[in-house]
SEDOBA-112057 format. One record per residue: residue in one letter; x, y, z of N, C-alpha, C, O in turn. Coordinates in steps of 0.2 Angstrom, whole numbers, padded with zeros to 4 digits, always signed. Example, Ala and Ser with C-alpha at 12.3 -4.5 7.8 and 13.67 -1.06 7.14 Angstrom:
// SEDOBA-112057
a+0066-0028+0039+0062-0022+0039+0066-0016+0039+0071-0017+0042 s+0064-0011+0035+0068-0005+0036+0064+0000+0039+0067+0006+0040 
***
This chain:
// SEDOBA-112057
m+0004-0007+0001+0001+0001+0001+0005+0005-0001+0011+0005-0001 q+0001+0010-0004+0007+0018-0004+0007+0020+0003+0002+0020+0007 s+0013+0022+0006+0013+0026+0009+0009+0033+0011+0008+0037+0007 s+0007+0034+0017+0003+0040+0019+0008+0046+0017+0004+0050+0015 a+0013+0048+0018+0018+0053+0016+0018+0053+0009+0015+0059+0007 s+0019+0049+0005+0018+0049-0003+0013+0051-0006+0013+0056-0010 y+0007+0047-0003-0001+0052-0005+0000+0056-0003-0001+0060-0007 a+0001+0059+0003-0001+0066+0004+0003+0070+0000-0001+0075-0001 s+0010+0069-0002+0015+0074-0004+0012+0074-0013+0012+0079-0017 g+0009+0068-0016+0008+0067-0024+0000+0071-0024-0002+0074-0029 k-0004+0072-0018-0011+0074-0017-0009+0082-0018-0011+0086-0023 f-0006+0082-0012-0003+0090-0012-0002+0094-0018-0004+0099-0019 q+0002+0090-0022+0005+0092-0028+0000+0094-0034+0000+0099-0038 n-0004+0088-0034-0008+0089-0040-0013+0093-0037-0015+0097-0042 t-0016+0094-0033-0021+0100-0029-0019+0108-0031-0022+0113-0034 f-0013+0107-0029-0009+0116-0029-0009+0115-0038-0011+0120-0040 q-0007+0112-0041-0007+0113-0050-0014+0114-0052-0015+0117-0057 t-0019+0111-0048-0026+0111-0051-0028+0119-0049-0030+0122-0054 l-0027+0122-0043-0029+0127-0042-0025+0132-0045-0028+0138-0045 i-0017+0132-0048-0015+0137-0051-0017+0137-0056-0018+0143-0058 i-0018+0133-0060-0022+0132-0068-0029+0134-0068-0031+0136-0073 l-0033+0134-0061-0039+0138-0061-0038+0145-0061-0041+0149-0065 a-0034+0146-0057-0033+0153-0056-0029+0158-0061-0030+0164-0061 t-0026+0153-0064-0022+0157-0072-0028+0158-0077-0028+0163-0080 m-0034+0154-0078-0039+0156-0082-0042+0160-0077-0040+0165-0080 v-0045+0162-0074-0048+0167-0070-0045+0175-0072-0048+0180-0073 s-0038+0173-0071-0035+0180-0071-0036+0182-0079-0037+0188-0080 l-0035+0178-0084-0035+0177-0089-0040+0181-0092-0038+0185-0096 f-0047+0179-0091-0053+0183-0093-0053+0188-0089-0054+0193-0092 s-0051+0188-0082-0053+0195-0079-0048+0201-0083-0050+0206-0085 l-0041+0199-0085-0038+0204-0089-0041+0205-0095-0042+0211-0097 l-0043+0201-0098-0049+0203-0104-0054+0209-0102-0054+0214-0105 g-0058+0208-0097-0062+0212-0093-0060+0218-0093-0062+0223-0095 w-0054+0217-0090-0051+0224-0089-0049+0229-0095-0050+0235-0096 m-0046+0225-0100-0044+0228-0106-0049+0229-0108-0048+0235-0110 i-0055+0227-0110-0061+0230-0114-0066+0235-0111-0069+0239-0114 f-0067+0233-0104-0073+0238-0099-0068+0241-0095-0072+0243-0090 g-0062+0242-0093-0060+0244-0088-0059+0241-0081-0059+0234-0080 a-0059+0246-0076-0061+0243-0070-0067+0238-0068-0067+0236-0062 f-0072+0239-0071-0079+0238-0070-0078+0231-0074-0080+0226-0072 g-0075+0231-0079-0074+0224-0082-0072+0218-0076-0075+0213-0075 i-0067+0220-0072-0064+0215-0069-0071+0214-0064-0072+0208-0062 f-0073+0218-0062-0079+0216-0056-0084+0210-0061-0085+0204-0059 w-0085+0212-0068-0090+0208-0070-0087+0202-0072-0091+0197-0073 a-0079+0201-0073-0076+0195-0074-0075+0190-0069-0075+0184-0069 v-0075+0194-0063-0075+0189-0058-0082+0186-0055-0082+0181-0052 m-0087+0190-0057-0094+0188-0055-0096+0184-0060-0101+0181-0059 i-0093+0184-0067-0095+0178-0071-0092+0171-0069-0095+0166-0071 a-0087+0172-0066-0082+0166-0064-0086+0162-0059-0088+0156-0060 v-0089+0165-0052-0093+0164-0048-0098+0162-0050-0100+0157-0047 f-0103+0163-0056-0109+0163-0059-0108+0155-0061-0111+0150-0058 i-0102+0155-0065-0100+0148-0069-0099+0142-0063-0102+0137-0064 l-0095+0143-0058-0094+0140-0053-0100+0137-0051-0100+0131-0050 v-0105+0141-0049-0111+0139-0045-0118+0135-0050-0122+0131-0048 s-0116+0138-0057-0121+0135-0061-0118+0130-0066-0121+0129-0071 t-0112+0127-0066-0110+0123-0071-0114+0117-0072-0116+0113-0068 p-0117+0117-0079-0122+0113-0078-0121+0105-0076-0115+0103-0078 k-0126+0102-0074-0124+0093-0072-0128+0089-0078-0133+0086-0077 l-0125+0089-0083-0128+0084-0089-0129+0078-0087-0125+0074-0084 s-0136+0076-0088-0137+0069-0086-0134+0065-0089-0133+0065-0096 p-0131+0059-0085-0126+0052-0087-0129+0050-0093-0125+0050-0099 v-0137+0049-0093-0140+0044-0098-0140+0049-0106-0141+0047-0112 l-0138+0054-0104-0139+0058-0111-0133+0057-0115-0132+0055-0121 v-0127+0058-0110-0121+0057-0114-0119+0049-0115-0116+0047-0120 l-0121+0044-0110-0122+0037-0113-0125+0034-0119-0121+0030-0123 r-0132+0038-0121-0134+0038-0127-0130+0038-0133-0130+0034-0137 m-0126+0043-0133-0121+0044-0138-0118+0039-0139-0116+0038-0145 y-0115+0035-0135-0111+0027-0137-0115+0023-0137-0112+0018-0136 n-0121+0023-0137-0126+0018-0138-0125+0012-0134-0124+0006-0135 a-0124+0015-0125-0123+0011-0121-0128+0008-0117-0133+0012-0116 k-0129+0003-0116-0133-0002-0113-0130-0004-0105-0125-0005-0103 a-0136-0004-0101-0136-0005-0094-0132-0012-0091-0135-0018-0092 l-0128-0011-0089-0126-0019-0085-0128-0019-0077-0125-0016-0072 y-0134-0024-0076-0134-0026-0070-0132-0031-0066-0129-0036-0070 r-0133-0033-0060-0128-0036-0056-0128-0045-0058-0123-0049-0058 e-0134-0046-0061-0135-0052-0065-0131-0052-0070-0128-0058-0072 d-0131-0047-0073-0125-0049-0080-0119-0049-0078-0115-0054-0080 a-0116-0044-0074-0109-0044-0072-0109-0042-0064-0107-0037-0061 g-0110-0049-0061-0109-0047-0052-0100-0047-0051-0098-0043-0047 g-0097-0051-0055-0090-0049-0052-0090-0043-0052-0089-0040-0047 l-0090-0039-0059-0087-0030-0058-0093-0027-0054-0091-0021-0052 y-0099-0028-0053-0102-0025-0047-0099-0027-0040-0099-0023-0036 d-0097-0030-0039-0092-0033-0031-0088-0028-0032-0088-0024-0027 i-0083-0027-0037-0076-0024-0037-0080-0016-0035-0078-0013-0030 v-0084-0014-0040-0085-0006-0039-0089-0006-0032-0087-0001-0029 s-0093-0011-0030-0096-0009-0024-0089-0008-0018-0089-0004-0014 e-0085-0013-0018-0081-0013-0014-0074-0005-0014-0072-0003-0009 l-0072-0004-0021-0070+0003-0021-0074+0008-0019-0071+0013-0016 s-0081+0008-0021-0084+0014-0017-0084+0014-0011-0083+0020-0008 r-0086+0009-0008-0084+0009-0001-0078+0012+0003-0079+0015+0008 r-0072+0011-0002-0065+0013+0000-0065+0018-0001-0060+0020+0002 a-0069+0023-0006-0068+0029-0008-0073+0035-0004-0072+0041-0004 d-0079+0031+0000-0082+0034+0004-0088+0037+0001-0090+0042+0003 l-0090+0033-0006-0096+0036-0009-0101+0033-0007-0101+0028-0005 r-0107+0038-0007-0113+0037-0004-0117+0031-0009-0121+0027-0007 h-0116+0033-0015-0119+0030-0019-0114+0026-0024-0109+0029-0027 t-0115+0019-0025-0111+0015-0030-0112+0018-0035-0117+0020-0036 p-0108+0019-0041-0110+0021-0048-0113+0014-0052-0111+0008-0051 r-0118+0016-0057-0119+0012-0061-0114+0011-0066-0110+0015-0068 l-0115+0003-0069-0110+0001-0074-0115+0000-0080-0121-0001-0080 y-0111+0001-0086-0115+0002-0095-0110-0001-0099-0105+0002-0100 y-0112-0005-0101-0109-0009-0107-0109-0004-0114-0114-0001-0115 v-0103-0004-0118-0101-0001-0124-0101-0004-0128-0096-0007-0127 p-0104-0005-0134-0102-0010-0139-0097-0007-0144-0099-0005-0149 s-0091-0007-0143-0085-0005-0147-0079-0008-0146-0077-0009-0141 r-0076-0011-0151-0068-0013-0151-0064-0009-0148-0058-0012-0146 i-0065-0001-0147-0059+0003-0143-0058+0000-0138-0063-0003-0136 m-0053+0001-0133-0054-0001-0126-0053+0007-0124-0048+0010-0126 n-0059+0008-0119-0059+0013-0116-0063+0012-0110-0064+0006-0109 a-0064+0017-0107-0068+0019-0100-0069+0024-0097-0064+0027-0096 f-0074+0027-0096-0076+0034-0094-0083+0034-0090-0088+0031-0091 s-0080+0039-0083-0086+0040-0081-0091+0047-0082-0088+0051-0084 v-0098+0048-0080-0102+0053-0081-0106+0054-0074-0106+0050-0069 g-0109+0059-0074-0112+0062-0069-0109+0065-0062-0103+0068-0063 s-0111+0065-0057-0110+0067-0050-0108+0061-0045-0108+0055-0046 k-0107+0064-0040-0106+0058-0034-0113+0055-0033-0113+0049-0032 n-0118+0059-0033-0124+0055-0031-0128+0053-0037-0133+0050-0036 n-0126+0055-0042-0128+0051-0048-0123+0050-0054-0122+0053-0060 a-0120+0044-0052-0113+0043-0059-0114+0038-0061-0116+0033-0057 a-0112+0036-0068-0110+0030-0071-0105+0030-0072-0101+0035-0072 i-0102+0023-0074-0096+0021-0077-0097+0016-0084-0101+0011-0085 a-0094+0019-0090-0095+0016-0095-0089+0010-0096-0082+0011-0096 l-0091+0005-0098-0084+0000-0100-0085-0004-0107-0090-0008-0108 s-0081-0002-0113-0080-0005-0119-0080-0013-0118-0078-0017-0114 d-0083-0015-0124-0085-0023-0125-0076-0026-0125-0074-0031-0121 r-0073-0022-0129-0065-0024-0130-0062-0024-0124-0059-0030-0122 l-0062-0019-0119-0060-0017-0113-0061-0023-0108-0057-0026-0106 i-0068-0024-0107-0070-0031-0102-0067-0036-0104-0065-0040-0099 r-0066-0039-0111-0066-0045-0113-0057-0047-0114-0055-0052-0115 v-0053-0039-0113-0047-0041-0113-0043-0042-0107-0038-0045-0106 l-0046-0037-0103-0044-0036-0096-0045-0040-0092-0050-0043-0091 n-0039-0043-0087-0041-0048-0081-0044-0044-0075-0043-0038-0075 t-0047-0047-0070-0050-0043-0066-0046-0039-0061-0049-0035-0058 r-0040-0039-0061-0034-0036-0057-0035-0028-0061-0037-0023-0058 e-0033-0030-0068-0033-0023-0072-0038-0018-0073-0038-0012-0075 l-0045-0024-0072-0050-0021-0072-0052-0017-0066-0055-0012-0067 a-0049-0020-0060-0050-0015-0054-0047-0008-0055-0049-0002-0054 g-0041-0010-0056-0036-0003-0057-0042+0001-0062-0046+0004-0058 v-0044+0002-0067-0047+0005-0072-0054+0007-0068-0055+0013-0068 l-0057+0003-0066-0063+0005-0061-0061+0010-0056-0064+0016-0056 a-0055+0009-0052-0053+0014-0047-0053+0020-0049-0055+0025-0045 h-0049+0020-0056-0049+0027-0058-0055+0032-0059-0056+0038-0057 e-0058+0026-0063-0064+0031-0064-0067+0034-0056-0066+0040-0055 i-0069+0030-0052-0070+0031-0046-0066+0037-0042-0069+0040-0037 s-0060+0037-0044-0057+0042-0041-0061+0049-0045-0063+0054-0042 h-0062+0050-0052-0063+0057-0056-0071+0057-0052-0072+0062-0050 i-0074+0052-0051-0081+0054-0047-0080+0057-0040-0083+0062-0039 k-0076+0054-0036-0074+0055-0030-0072+0063-0030-0075+0067-0026 s-0068+0065-0033-0064+0073-0035-0068+0076-0038-0065+0081-0040 n-0076+0075-0041-0079+0078-0045-0075+0084-0050-0077+0089-0052 d-0070+0079-0052-0068+0079-0060-0071+0083-0065-0070+0088-0068 l-0078+0079-0065-0081+0079-0072-0085+0086-0072-0086+0089-0078 r-0088+0089-0066-0089+0095-0064-0081+0101-0066-0081+0105-0070 l-0077+0099-0062-0071+0103-0063-0069+0103-0071-0067+0109-0073 h-0070+0099-0075-0069+0099-0083-0074+0104-0086-0072+0109-0088 a-0080+0103-0085-0086+0108-0086-0084+0114-0085-0083+0118-0090 l-0083+0116-0078-0079+0124-0077-0077+0126-0083-0080+0130-0087 a-0070+0122-0082-0065+0124-0086-0067+0125-0093-0065+0130-0096 d-0071+0120-0097-0072+0122-0103-0077+0128-0102-0076+0132-0107 m-0080+0129-0098-0086+0136-0099-0081+0143-0097-0082+0149-0098 m-0076+0141-0095-0071+0147-0094-0068+0148-0100-0068+0154-0102 t-0064+0142-0103-0063+0144-0110-0067+0148-0115-0065+0152-0119 r-0073+0145-0115-0079+0149-0119-0079+0157-0118-0078+0162-0121 v-0080+0156-0111-0081+0164-0110-0075+0169-0112-0075+0175-0114 t-0068+0165-0111-0062+0168-0113-0063+0171-0121-0063+0177-0124 s-0065+0165-0124-0066+0166-0132-0072+0172-0133-0073+0175-0138 m-0075+0172-0128-0082+0177-0131-0079+0184-0131-0079+0187-0136 l-0076+0186-0123-0071+0193-0124-0067+0194-0129-0068+0199-0133 s-0062+0189-0130-0057+0188-0135-0061+0192-0143-0061+0198-0145 f-0064+0188-0144-0071+0190-0150-0072+0196-0150-0071+0200-0154 f-0075+0198-0144-0079+0204-0144-0072+0210-0144-0073+0215-0148 g-0068+0209-0141-0063+0213-0140-0060+0216-0149-0061+0221-0152 q-0057+0210-0151-0057+0210-0159-0061+0213-0163-0058+0215-0168 i-0067+0215-0162-0074+0217-0166-0072+0224-0163-0072+0228-0168 l-0071+0227-0158-0070+0233-0156-0064+0236-0160-0064+0242-0163 i-0059+0232-0161-0052+0235-0163-0054+0236-0171-0050+0239-0174 i-0058+0232-0174-0060+0233-0181-0065+0238-0182-0066+0241-0188 f-0070+0240-0175-0074+0244-0177-0071+0253-0175-0074+0259-0175 y-0065+0251-0174-0060+0258-0170-0054+0258-0176-0050+0262-0174 l-0054+0254-0182-0052+0253-0186-0049+0263-0191-0044+0266-0193 p-0055+0265-0192-0053+0271-0193-0051+0276-0190-0049+0281-0193 m-0051+0276-0183-0048+0280-0179-0041+0279-0179-0038+0284-0181 i-0038+0272-0178-0032+0271-0180-0029+0274-0187-0023+0275-0187 f-0033+0274-0193-0029+0276-0197-0029+0286-0199-0026+0290-0202 f-0034+0286-0196-0034+0293-0197-0033+0298-0190-0035+0304-0190 t-0030+0295-0184-0028+0299-0180-0021+0296-0177-0018+0291-0179 d-0020+0299-0172-0013+0296-0169-0014+0292-0163-0010+0291-0159 a-0019+0289-0163-0022+0285-0156-0019+0278-0159-0020+0277-0165 r-0017+0273-0156-0014+0267-0156-0014+0263-0151-0011+0264-0145 p-0018+0258-0152-0020+0251-0147-0012+0250-0145-0008+0251-0150 p-0008+0249-0139-0003+0245-0137-0003+0238-0143-0008+0236-0146 l+0003+0235-0144+0003+0229-0147+0002+0224-0143+0000+0219-0145 s+0004+0224-0135+0002+0219-0132-0006+0218-0130-0009+0214-0126 f-0009+0224-0132-0015+0223-0130-0019+0219-0136-0023+0215-0134 i-0017+0219-0142-0019+0216-0148-0016+0208-0147-0019+0203-0147 l-0010+0208-0146-0007+0201-0146-0012+0196-0139-0013+0190-0139 i-0013+0199-0134-0017+0197-0129-0025+0195-0131-0027+0189-0129 l-0027+0198-0135-0034+0198-0138-0034+0190-0141-0038+0186-0140 i-0029+0190-0146-0028+0184-0151-0026+0178-0149-0028+0173-0151 f-0022+0179-0143-0019+0173-0143-0022+0170-0134-0020+0165-0131 a-0027+0176-0132-0031+0172-0125-0035+0166-0127-0033+0162-0122 p-0038+0164-0131-0043+0160-0132-0037+0154-0132-0037+0150-0127 l-0032+0153-0137-0028+0148-0136-0024+0146-0129-0022+0141-0127 i-0022+0152-0126-0019+0149-0120-0023+0147-0116-0021+0143-0113 s-0031+0148-0114-0036+0146-0112-0037+0140-0113-0039+0136-0109 i-0036+0136-0120-0037+0129-0120-0031+0125-0119-0031+0119-0118 i-0024+0128-0119-0018+0124-0116-0018+0123-0108-0015+0118-0106 l-0021+0128-0104-0023+0128-0097-0028+0122-0095-0028+0119-0091 q-0032+0123-0101-0037+0117-0099-0035+0110-0102-0038+0105-0099 l-0031+0108-0105-0028+0103-0107-0022+0100-0102-0020+0095-0100 a-0020+0106-0100-0015+0106-0094-0018+0103-0086-0016+0099-0082 l-0024+0106-0086-0028+0103-0081-0031+0096-0080-0031+0092-0075 s-0033+0095-0088-0035+0088-0089-0030+0082-0088-0032+0077-0085 r-0025+0084-0089-0018+0081-0087-0017+0077-0080-0016+0072-0077 t-0018+0086-0077-0016+0085-0069-0021+0079-0066-0020+0075-0062 r-0025+0082-0068-0033+0078-0064-0032+0069-0068-0032+0065-0063 e-0030+0067-0073-0028+0060-0074-0022+0058-0068-0023+0054-0065 f-0017+0061-0068-0011+0060-0063-0014+0059-0056-0012+0055-0051 d-0018+0063-0056-0022+0062-0048-0026+0056-0048-0024+0051-0045 a-0031+0055-0053-0033+0049-0053-0030+0043-0052-0031+0039-0048 d-0024+0044-0057-0021+0037-0054-0017+0037-0047-0014+0031-0046 l-0017+0042-0044-0013+0040-0036-0019+0039-0033-0017+0036-0028 t-0025+0041-0033-0029+0038-0028-0032+0032-0030-0034+0028-0026 a-0033+0031-0036-0035+0023-0037-0030+0019-0036-0031+0013-0037 v-0023+0020-0034-0019+0015-0032-0020+0015-0023-0021+0010-0020 r-0021+0021-0019-0024+0023-0015-0030+0018-0014-0030+0015-0008 l-0035+0016-0018-0040+0012-0016-0038+0006-0017-0038+0002-0012 t-0036+0004-0022-0034-0004-0023-0027-0006-0020-0026-0012-0018 g-0022-0001-0020-0015-0005-0016-0012-0007-0021-0007-0010-0019 d-0013-0008-0026-0011-0011-0033-0008-0006-0039-0011-0005-0044 p-0004-0004-0038-0002+0001-0045+0001-0005-0050+0000-0002-0056 r+0002-0009-0051+0005-0015-0057-0002-0017-0059-0002-0018-0065 g-0009-0017-0056-0013-0018-0061-0016-0011-0064-0017-0012-0070 l-0017-0006-0062-0018-0001-0067-0012-0001-0072-0014-0002-0078 a-0005-0001-0070+0000+0000-0075-0001-0006-0080+0000-0005-0086 s-0002-0012-0080-0004-0018-0083-0011-0015-0088-0011-0016-0094 a-0015-0012-0085-0021-0011-0089-0017-0005-0095-0017-0006-0101 l-0015+0001-0093-0014+0005-0095-0009+0003-0104-0010+0005-0110 q-0006+0000-0101+0000-0005-0107-0004-0010-0112-0002-0011-0118 k-0008-0012-0108-0013-0016-0115-0017-0009-0117-0015-0008-0123 m-0021-0005-0115-0024-0001-0118-0019+0003-0124-0021+0003-0130 e-0013+0005-0121-0010+0007-0127-0007+0004-0131-0005+0008-0136 s-0006-0003-0132-0006-0010-0136-0011-0009-0142-0010-0007-0147 y-0017-0011-0139-0023-0011-0143-0024-0008-0147-0026-0009-0153 d-0023+0000-0144-0026+0005-0148-0019+0008-0153-0019+0014-0154 r-0016+0004-0155-0012+0005-0160-0014+0005-0167-0019+0000-0168 s-0013+0007-0172-0015+0003-0178-0011-0002-0179-0005-0003-0177 i-0015-0006-0186-0010-0011-0188-0003-0007-0193+0002-0010-0194 w-0004-0003-0195+0002+0001-0198+0007+0001-0193+0013-0001-0194 n+0005+0004-0187+0010+0006-0180+0014-0001-0179+0021-0001-0178 i+0010-0007-0180+0013-0013-0178+0018-0017-0183+0024-0019-0182 l+0015-0016-0189+0019-0020-0193+0024-0015-0197+0028-0018-0200 v+0023-0008-0198+0027-0004-0202+0031-0001-0198+0037+0000-0199 a+0028+0003-0191+0031+0009-0188+0031+0006-0182+0027+0009-0178 p+0034+0000-0179+0033-0001-0171+0036+0004-0168+0032+0006-0164 g+0041+0007-0169+0044+0013-0164+0041+0020-0166+0043+0024-0163 e+0036+0022-0170+0035+0027-0171+0031+0029-0164+0027+0024-0161 r+0031+0036-0162+0027+0038-0155+0022+0044-0159+0022+0045-0165 d+0018+0046-0154+0014+0048-0153+0016+0057-0156+0019+0061-0152 s+0015+0059-0162+0018+0065-0163+0015+0071-0162+0018+0076-0163 q+0009+0070-0158+0006+0076-0155+0010+0079-0150+0013+0075-0146 p+0011+0085-0149+0015+0088-0144+0012+0086-0138+0006+0084-0138 s+0015+0086-0133+0012+0085-0126+0007+0089-0123+0002+0088-0120 i+0010+0096-0125+0005+0101-0122-0002+0101-0124-0007+0103-0121 l-0004+0098-0131-0008+0097-0135-0013+0091-0131-0019+0092-0133 r-0011+0086-0127-0013+0081-0125-0019+0082-0120-0017+0086-0116 t-0025+0079-0120-0030+0080-0114-0027+0074-0110-0028+0075-0104 h-0023+0068-0110-0021+0064-0105-0012+0065-0105-0009+0067-0109 p-0010+0062-0100-0002+0063-0100-0001+0056-0105-0005+0052-0108 h+0006+0056-0107+0008+0052-0111+0008+0045-0107+0010+0044-0101 t+0005+0039-0110+0003+0032-0105+0010+0031-0102+0011+0029-0096 q+0014+0031-0107+0021+0028-0102+0024+0032-0097+0026+0029-0092 k+0023+0039-0098+0025+0044-0091+0019+0041-0086+0021+0040-0080 r+0014+0039-0087+0008+0038-0081+0012+0031-0079+0013+0030-0073 i+0013+0027-0084+0015+0019-0082+0022+0020-0078+0023+0015-0074 g+0025+0024-0078+0032+0025-0074+0032+0029-0068+0037+0029-0064 r+0026+0032-0068+0024+0035-0060+0021+0028-0056+0023+0027-0051 l+0017+0024-0059+0014+0019-0057+0018+0014-0055+0017+0011-0050 m+0023+0013-0058+0027+0007-0057+0032+0009-0052+0034+0006-0047 h+0033+0015-0051+0037+0020-0045+0034+0020-0038+0038+0019-0033 m+0027+0020-0039+0024+0018-0034+0024+0010-0031+0023+0009-0025 a+0025+0006-0035+0024+0000-0033+0029-0003-0028+0035-0002-0029 e+0026-0006-0024+0030-0009-0018+0034-0016-0020+0033-0019-0026 a+0037-0019-0015+0039-0025-0019+0034-0030-0016+0033-0035-0020 k+0031-0030-0011+0024-0034-0010+0018-0030-0010+0016-0027-0006 d+0015-0031-0019+0007-0027-0018+0001-0032-0017+0000-0037-0018 r-0004-0027-0012-0009-0032-0011-0015-0031-0016-0016-0026-0018 d-0016-0035-0018-0021-0036-0023-0028-0039-0020-0028-0045-0018 i-0033-0036-0021-0039-0038-0018-0043-0042-0022-0048-0045-0018 i-0043-0042-0028-0048-0047-0032-0043-0052-0036-0047-0056-0040 e-0038-0053-0036-0033-0059-0041-0037-0065-0041-0038-0069-0045 a-0039-0066-0035-0041-0073-0034-0048-0075-0037-0051-0080-0038 r-0051-0069-0038-0059-0069-0041-0057-0073-0049-0051-0073-0051 e-0063-0075-0052-0063-0077-0059-0063-0073-0064-0067-0068-0063 r-0060-0073-0069-0064-0068-0076-0068-0065-0077-0073-0069-0075 i-0069-0060-0078-0075-0057-0080-0078-0060-0086-0075-0059-0091 i-0084-0064-0087-0087-0065-0092-0093-0062-0093-0097-0062-0089 l-0093-0058-0099-0101-0057-0101-0105-0061-0103-0104-0066-0106 p-0111-0060-0101-0119-0065-0104-0117-0066-0112-0115-0062-0116 h-0120-0071-0113-0120-0072-0120-0126-0067-0124-0126-0068-0130 y-0130-0064-0122-0131-0058-0126-0130-0052-0127-0133-0048-0130 f-0123-0053-0123-0120-0047-0125-0114-0050-0130-0108-0052-0129 s-0116-0049-0136-0112-0053-0142-0105-0047-0142-0104-0041-0140 e-0099-0052-0143-0093-0048-0144-0093-0044-0150-0096-0046-0155 v-0090-0039-0151-0090-0034-0155-0084-0036-0161-0078-0035-0159 l-0084-0037-0166-0079-0039-0170-0077-0035-0176-0072-0036-0180 r-0083-0029-0176-0081-0024-0183-0077-0018-0180-0079-0015-0174 p-0072-0017-0184-0068-0012-0182-0070-0005-0180-0075-0003-0183 p-0067+0000-0176-0070+0005-0175-0072+0011-0181-0068+0012-0186 r-0077+0014-0180-0079+0018-0185-0081+0026-0182-0082+0027-0176 r-0080+0031-0186-0082+0037-0185-0089+0040-0187-0090+0041-0193 r-0093+0041-0183-0098+0045-0186-0099+0051-0186-0098+0055-0181 l-0102+0055-0192-0101+0061-0194-0103+0065-0187-0099+0070-0186 f-0109+0064-0182-0111+0070-0177-0110+0065-0171-0114+0065-0168 g-0106+0062-0170-0106+0058-0164-0098+0056-0163-0093+0058-0167 p-0097+0052-0158-0089+0050-0156-0089+0044-0158-0094+0041-0159 w-0082+0040-0158-0080+0034-0161-0084+0028-0158-0087+0030-0154 r-0085+0022-0160-0089+0018-0159-0086+0011-0162-0089+0005-0161 
***
């Protein structure tokens, strides 16, 4: 099991980074408010931030799950999975055990939706069939960690703050265009810094939002290990998910090719970095709460998905 000191240190670091990122996002659109409306703009920017915090919409889990054609998994369908979720929820001090849903997809994926009192965890067909119970426990603990920390609402908050920043930036740029005649026919010149901030503020806010997402992923990994006492289980699950998500081209032609997307633009940290952190937390003897249990087997009416994933025009990958 993780030492209390190590867990507390990691938790403090992740929480501190989260607060810094959120404070920077608030400061950014407060700056835009001041640049466009003066001191009165700062007041309204702060009021908008408070309003967003209080009124961040709580999207119904059912609406999101419908996008993925998710089907409810009941205890009689997957009693082993519900045993794991119930135990992890008890350890996480959740008053309500999240409901489980099955997503008919070959993409190895799991995600959580809702709030602490109304949460659901969706698991893809491929994920359930490929991972063993130890690895599934790590993935479920990771999702329960997101629910426990209210990360879903935090991400919604950051997204709305980015939208407000983009709106203020757009309004400021419209004002500059409106005053172009004054710029050309008088000596009035807006500072270059003013223009640059208006142009790049939305991009900066998006980068901060992505950084927040990566920080919360690290925090969910940390809390998941706290719940299971088994960093190797989650690390093994991540490794399998990384391997199965690679294309045939990557495997046969370019096995050494890495993700070319800059880390600053990823919503999740690089998988190998997450695995490295997890293995660093692993002790000589891990405590595995479910290793002795049988492998999870879905009922026959959940047919294995064999078709390759495909992209829908107005929907997510399935």
